[in-house]
DRENDO-1510 file (C-alpha; in Angstrom, 1 decimal, always signed):
<recs>
REC; n; res; u; v; w
REC; 1; VAL; -18.1; +13.8; +62.4 .
REC; 2; MET; -19.3; +15.4; +65.6 .
REC; 3; LYS; -16.1; +17.8; +65.7 .
REC; 4; ARG; -15.3; +18.2; +62.0 .
REC; 5; PHE; -18.9; +19.2; +61.3 .
REC; 6; LYS; -19.9; +20.4; +64.6 .
REC; 7; VAL; -23.0; +18.1; +64.6 .
REC; 8; ASP; -25.0; +18.7; +67.8 .
REC; 9; ILE; -26.7; +15.4; +68.2 .
REC; 10; ILE; -26.7; +11.9; +66.4 .
REC; 11; ASP; -30.3; +10.8; +67.0 .
REC; 12; TYR; -30.9; +7.5; +65.3 .
REC; 13; PRO; -30.4; +5.4; +62.4 .
REC; 14; VAL; -32.8; +5.9; +59.5 .
REC; 15; SER; -31.8; +3.2; +57.4 .
REC; 16; THR; -29.1; +0.5; +57.3 .
REC; 17; GLY; -27.8; -1.1; +54.1 .
REC; 18; LYS; -25.1; -3.2; +53.0 .
REC; 19; GLU; -23.1; -0.3; +52.0 .
REC; 20; SER; -24.0; +2.7; +54.2 .
REC; 21; VAL; -25.7; +3.5; +57.3 .
REC; 22; VAL; -28.1; +6.9; +57.3 .
REC; 23; PHE; -28.5; +8.6; +60.6 .
REC; 24; LYS; -30.8; +11.5; +61.4 .
REC; 25; ALA; -28.9; +14.0; +63.5 .
REC; 26; VAL; -29.2; +17.8; +64.4 .
REC; 27; LEU; -26.6; +20.5; +63.1 .
REC; 28; ARG; -27.4; +24.1; +64.3 .
REC; 29; LYS; -30.7; +23.1; +65.7 .
REC; 30; LYS; -31.6; +21.9; +62.1 .
REC; 31; ASN; -32.5; +18.1; +61.3 .
REC; 32; ILE; -29.9; +16.5; +58.8 .
REC; 33; ALA; -28.9; +13.3; +57.6 .
REC; 34; ILE; -25.6; +11.7; +58.0 .
REC; 35; LYS; -24.7; +8.8; +55.7 .
REC; 36; ILE; -21.7; +6.9; +56.6 .
REC; 37; TYR; -20.3; +4.4; +53.9 .
REC; 38; LYS; -19.0; +1.2; +55.3 .
REC; 39; MET; -15.4; +0.8; +54.6 .
REC; 40; SER; -15.5; -2.9; +54.8 .
REC; 41; THR; -18.6; -4.1; +52.6 .
REC; 42; LEU; -18.7; -1.3; +49.7 .
REC; 43; GLY; -18.1; -3.6; +46.7 .
REC; 44; PHE; -14.8; -2.5; +45.4 .
REC; 45; ASN; -15.2; -3.7; +41.7 .
REC; 46; SER; -18.8; -2.7; +41.5 .
REC; 47; VAL; -18.2; +0.9; +42.9 .
REC; 48; ARG; -15.0; +1.3; +40.7 .
REC; 49; GLU; -17.1; +0.6; +37.6 .
REC; 50; TYR; -19.4; +3.8; +38.2 .
REC; 51; ILE; -16.2; +6.0; +39.1 .
REC; 52; GLU; -14.0; +4.9; +36.4 .
REC; 53; GLY; -16.9; +5.3; +33.9 .
REC; 54; ASP; -17.4; +8.8; +35.0 .
REC; 55; TYR; -15.2; +11.4; +33.1 .
REC; 56; ARG; -15.4; +13.7; +36.3 .
REC; 57; PHE; -13.3; +11.1; +38.3 .
REC; 58; GLU; -11.0; +9.8; +35.6 .
REC; 59; LYS; -7.8; +11.1; +37.4 .
REC; 60; GLU; -8.5; +9.4; +40.6 .
REC; 61; LYS; -6.1; +6.8; +41.7 .
REC; 62; LEU; -8.2; +4.3; +43.1 .
REC; 63; SER; -7.3; +1.7; +46.0 .
REC; 64; ARG; -9.7; -0.4; +48.2 .
REC; 65; GLY; -9.3; +2.3; +50.9 .
REC; 66; SER; -9.7; +5.5; +48.5 .
REC; 67; VAL; -12.6; +4.2; +46.5 .
REC; 68; VAL; -15.1; +4.8; +49.4 .
REC; 69; TYR; -13.6; +8.5; +49.9 .
REC; 70; VAL; -14.3; +9.0; +46.1 .
REC; 71; TRP; -17.7; +7.4; +46.1 .
REC; 72; ALA; -18.8; +9.7; +49.0 .
REC; 73; ARG; -17.5; +12.7; +47.2 .
REC; 74; LYS; -19.3; +11.6; +43.8 .
REC; 75; GLU; -22.6; +11.5; +45.7 .
REC; 76; PHE; -22.0; +14.9; +47.2 .
REC; 77; ILE; -21.1; +16.3; +43.8 .
REC; 78; ASN; -24.2; +14.6; +42.1 .
REC; 79; LEU; -26.6; +15.9; +44.9 .
REC; 80; LYS; -25.2; +19.5; +44.5 .
REC; 81; HIS; -25.6; +19.5; +40.8 .
REC; 82; MET; -29.2; +18.1; +41.0 .
REC; 83; THR; -29.9; +20.7; +43.8 .
REC; 84; GLU; -28.7; +23.6; +41.8 .
REC; 85; LEU; -30.6; +22.6; +38.8 .
REC; 86; GLY; -33.9; +22.2; +40.7 .
REC; 87; VAL; -34.2; +18.3; +40.8 .
REC; 88; ARG; -35.7; +17.2; +44.2 .
REC; 89; CYS; -33.1; +15.3; +46.1 .
REC; 90; PRO; -31.6; +15.7; +49.6 .
REC; 91; ALA; -29.4; +19.0; +49.4 .
REC; 92; PRO; -25.8; +18.2; +50.3 .
REC; 93; ILE; -24.2; +19.9; +53.3 .
REC; 94; GLY; -20.8; +18.5; +53.5 .
REC; 95; VAL; -18.5; +15.6; +52.9 .
REC; 96; HIS; -15.5; +14.4; +54.4 .
REC; 97; LYS; -13.7; +10.8; +53.7 .
REC; 98; ASN; -16.6; +8.3; +54.1 .
REC; 99; VAL; -19.2; +10.6; +55.9 .
REC; 100; LEU; -21.9; +12.6; +53.8 .
REC; 101; LEU; -24.0; +15.1; +55.4 .
REC; 102; MET; -27.3; +16.1; +53.7 .
REC; 103; GLN; -30.7; +17.5; +54.1 .
REC; 104; TYR; -33.0; +15.2; +56.3 .
REC; 105; LEU; -36.3; +14.4; +54.9 .
REC; 106; GLY; -39.0; +13.6; +57.5 .
REC; 107; THR; -40.1; +14.8; +60.7 .
REC; 108; SER; -38.3; +14.8; +64.0 .
REC; 109; LEU; -39.9; +11.5; +64.9 .
REC; 110; LYS; -40.1; +9.7; +61.7 .
REC; 111; PRO; -38.2; +9.8; +58.2 .
REC; 112; SER; -40.2; +10.1; +55.0 .
REC; 113; GLN; -41.2; +7.0; +53.3 .
REC; 114; GLN; -40.0; +5.2; +50.4 .
REC; 115; LEU; -42.1; +5.0; +47.3 .
REC; 116; ARG; -42.5; +1.3; +47.8 .
REC; 117; SER; -44.4; +1.9; +51.0 .
REC; 118; ILE; -46.9; +4.1; +49.7 .
REC; 119; ARG; -50.4; +2.9; +49.2 .
REC; 120; GLY; -53.8; +4.2; +48.1 .
REC; 121; GLU; -54.8; +7.5; +46.2 .
REC; 122; ASN; -51.4; +9.2; +46.8 .
REC; 123; LEU; -49.4; +6.6; +45.0 .
REC; 124; GLU; -50.2; +7.8; +41.6 .
REC; 125; LYS; -49.3; +11.3; +42.5 .
REC; 126; PHE; -46.0; +10.4; +44.1 .
REC; 127; ILE; -45.2; +8.0; +40.9 .
REC; 128; VAL; -46.1; +11.2; +38.5 .
REC; 129; SER; -43.7; +13.3; +40.7 .
REC; 130; ALA; -40.8; +10.9; +40.7 .
REC; 131; MET; -41.0; +10.6; +36.8 .
REC; 132; LYS; -40.7; +14.4; +36.5 .
REC; 133; GLN; -37.9; +14.5; +38.9 .
REC; 134; TYR; -36.2; +11.6; +37.1 .
REC; 135; ARG; -36.8; +13.2; +33.7 .
REC; 136; ASP; -35.3; +16.5; +35.0 .
REC; 137; MET; -32.4; +14.6; +36.2 .
REC; 138; VAL; -31.7; +13.3; +32.8 .
REC; 139; GLU; -32.5; +16.5; +30.7 .
REC; 140; LYS; -31.1; +19.1; +33.1 .
REC; 141; CYS; -28.4; +17.4; +35.0 .
REC; 142; TYR; -27.4; +14.8; +32.2 .
REC; 143; LEU; -27.2; +12.2; +34.9 .
REC; 144; ILE; -28.4; +8.5; +34.5 .
REC; 145; HIS; -29.4; +7.0; +38.0 .
REC; 146; ALA; -27.9; +3.4; +37.5 .
REC; 147; ASP; -29.9; +2.0; +40.3 .
REC; 148; LEU; -33.3; +3.9; +40.4 .
REC; 149; SER; -36.0; +2.0; +42.0 .
REC; 150; GLU; -39.0; +2.3; +44.5 .
REC; 151; TYR; -36.4; +2.0; +47.3 .
REC; 152; ASN; -34.3; +5.1; +45.9 .
REC; 153; ILE; -37.4; +7.6; +45.9 .
REC; 154; LEU; -38.5; +9.2; +49.2 .
REC; 155; CYS; -42.0; +10.8; +49.5 .
REC; 156; TYR; -41.9; +13.8; +51.7 .
REC; 157; ARG; -44.4; +16.8; +51.6 .
REC; 158; ASN; -46.4; +15.7; +48.6 .
REC; 159; ASN; -43.2; +15.3; +46.6 .
REC; 160; SER; -40.8; +12.6; +45.2 .
REC; 161; TYR; -37.1; +13.0; +46.0 .
REC; 162; ILE; -34.5; +11.0; +44.4 .
REC; 163; ILE; -31.7; +9.5; +46.7 .
REC; 164; ASP; -28.7; +7.4; +46.5 .
REC; 165; VAL; -27.4; +9.1; +43.7 .
REC; 166; GLY; -23.7; +7.8; +44.0 .
REC; 167; GLN; -24.4; +5.4; +41.1 .
REC; 168; SER; -25.5; +8.3; +38.8 .
REC; 169; VAL; -23.4; +8.8; +35.8 .
REC; 170; PRO; -23.3; +11.3; +33.1 .
</recs>
């Protein structure tokens, strides 16, 4: 990762899940996020359903090893499409094998919060923002997020951002 993308620093893990780990990093003096999909724990059968059901990947030959690479590419393509059409999400930077580089949402010291962590008067504002982003995702990008929840919406600079779009299908 460091050599291929010329990443300056990998700072710290932002989130750790059963399928991937996201790190805050620095690339050309800008904060970025690096998502590394775990080769061993990404559920082959569950992921395969989202890939095989997506016409954009129907010619892919899937094996236990390749499915993770296709999954990373799929998320990159979805993020790129959403960014180009104005849906708030981390802007993609690059992808190679099981590694995805994208815009980092947060400060140098702290990542942005998930919607599930927001309390008080800001909650309604972020929910309304999230609903608009999701509507735009469906109406402009023709993508359905198959796992959208309060865990997959980040709240940053008074706006909601949709994340984990690998499960999104046309």
